N, C-alpha and C positions, 0 to 999 in steps of 0.2 A: 106590494104594500109600500106606500109612501114613507120615506124615512122621517122620523119625528125628531124635533129639537127639544131636548129636555131643559126646562128652566132651572136655574139654581139661585140660591140666596144671594150670591155675589153678582150675578148677572140677571137681574129681574126683567126679562124681556116683556112680560105682561105689563108691569108697571111702566116701562118705557113706552109701550104702545099706547097705553091710556094717557100718559102725560103728553105725548106728541099729538095724539088725536084731539085732546082738549085744547092744546095750544093752537091747533088749526081750526078750532071752533066746530068740530065735526062730532055728531052723535054716533052712537054705536050702530043704530039702524042704517044710517047713511053710509058708514064705512062698509058694513056688510053688503049693502046693495051694490056699491061700486065694485067690491071684490067679486061678487057674483056675476056682475056684467063682464068681468074679465074671464069668466068661465071657471072660476075657482069655487068649489063648494065650501060654504061656510054659513053657519046659522048665527043669529044673535046670541043664542044660548052658549054656543061654542066660544064666541068672542068674549063673553062675560067670564067664562071659565079661564080662558087664556089670560085675560087681564088680571085675574085673581091669582094666577100662577098655579092653577090646579089641573090644567090640561096642556099637554104638549102641543107644539106647533109644527106643522109640516113645513118643509123647505118651500113648497109651492105657495102655501099660505103666507109665509114670512115675506117672500118676494112680492106677492100681491099687496100685502100691507105696506111694504116699503114704497111700492109704486103709487098706490092710492094716496098715501100720506105725503108723498114727494119728499122722502127723507132718505137716510143712508143706513146701511147695515151697521156702521159704527154707532149711530145714534140708537138704533134698536137694541144693539148688544152692549150698550154702555154699562160699565160696572157701577154698582151702587156706591155712592160717595159717603 
């Protein structure tokens, strides 16, 4: 089983994903499509739950999100200000 990264109130990974995705002008469907092209299983419904902070993220999914959004782990794991 793939290890999951639990989101926390102080490190809102889902909010960070959404913010970065919107800054890049990318929709959820496009992000999911590009992640799937990398061979990482992800549905739009799962992404919605991740962005809302109600679904854990696997390490493989986080790496794919980082790569597709061309961002860093620091940006994805930034603490809430």
